[in-house]
C-alpha positions in Angstrom: 102.2 79.4 163.4 98.5 79.9 162.8 99.0 83.3 161.5 101.9 82.0 159.1 99.8 79.0 157.9 96.6 81.7 157.3 99.1 84.0 155.3 100.5 81.4 153.4 96.9 80.2 152.3 95.8 83.5 151.5 99.0 84.3 149.2 98.3 80.9 147.5 94.9 81.7 147.1 95.5 85.4 145.3 98.2 83.9 143.0 96.1 81.2 142.2 93.1 83.6 141.3 96.0 85.6 139.2 96.9 82.6 137.2 93.2 81.9 136.6 92.8 85.1 135.2 95.9 85.3 132.8 94.6 81.8 131.6 91.6 82.8 130.0 92.1 83.4 126.2 91.6 86.9 125.0 88.2 87.3 123.1 88.6 86.7 119.3 87.9 89.7 116.8 84.8 88.8 114.8 84.9 88.6 111.1 84.4 91.7 109.1 80.9 91.7 106.9 81.0 93.3 103.6 78.5 94.7 101.7 78.0 97.0 98.2 75.6 100.0 98.3 74.2 101.6 95.2 72.8 105.1 95.1 70.1 105.9 92.2 69.2 108.9 91.5 68.2 112.0 91.2 64.9 110.5 89.8 61.8 111.9 89.2 61.0 114.7 92.1 64.9 114.6 93.0 64.2 111.3 94.9 67.2 109.3 95.7 67.0 105.5 96.5 69.4 103.0 97.9 70.3 99.5 96.5 71.8 97.8 99.2 73.4 93.9 99.1 74.6 93.7 102.9 76.8 90.3 102.4 73.8 88.7 104.4 70.2 89.3 103.0 70.5 88.2 99.2 69.4 91.2 96.8 69.5 89.4 93.2 66.8 91.6 91.8 68.9 94.8 93.1 65.7 96.0 94.6 65.7 99.4 96.4 66.0 99.3 100.2 62.6 99.2 101.8 61.2 100.0 105.1 57.4 99.1 105.9 56.9 97.5 102.8 57.6 100.6 100.7 61.0 101.9 99.1 62.6 104.3 101.0 63.3 107.8 99.5 66.3 109.9 100.3 66.4 113.5 99.9 70.3 113.2 98.5 73.0 110.9 98.2 74.5 112.5 101.7 71.2 111.3 103.6 72.0 107.9 102.0 75.6 107.9 103.2 74.7 109.3 106.5 72.1 106.4 106.9 74.5 103.6 106.0 77.0 105.0 108.6 74.1 105.3 111.3 74.2 101.8 110.7 77.1 100.8 111.3 78.9 100.6 107.9 82.3 102.2 106.9 81.7 103.6 103.5 84.2 103.5 100.7 84.0 104.6 97.3 84.0 102.4 94.7 83.7 104.2 91.4 82.9 102.4 88.3 84.1 103.0 84.7 80.4 102.2 83.6 77.9 105.1 83.9 75.1 104.5 86.4 74.5 104.6 90.2 77.2 105.7 92.5 78.5 102.7 93.9 80.1 102.3 97.9 81.9 99.2 99.2 80.4 98.7 102.6 82.9 97.1 105.7 81.0 96.6 109.3 82.5 94.5 111.9 80.9 91.0 112.5 78.5 91.3 115.4 
C-alpha cells in the first residue's frame, strides 16, 4: 500500500512539474532598432568618415562618428561596413537620387 501511495505521489509531482513548465510564457522577441548610416569620403588623403544615426542617440547636426572625442577615420567604405556589422547592425543599401554620401539603412534586433 505504501509503495502504491509513493508511486501515486511521484506521478502527481512529475505531472505538476510538467504542467508548470508548459505554463511559462515564451520569451517575447524584442522590437528591432533601425538606424541610418552615411559614408562621407573619400576626403583629403583618401579618408572616409561615418555619419551614424542609430535610432537611439540623436545626431541632428549629422556629425561624424567619434571615439575618444575624435572623428574616427576609416581606410575605405568597406571598413565602415565591416565596423557596422561588428556592432551588430544588418546593413542594407539605401541609394539616393541626390548626389552625396553613400547611404545605408541599419537594422538590429533590440537588446
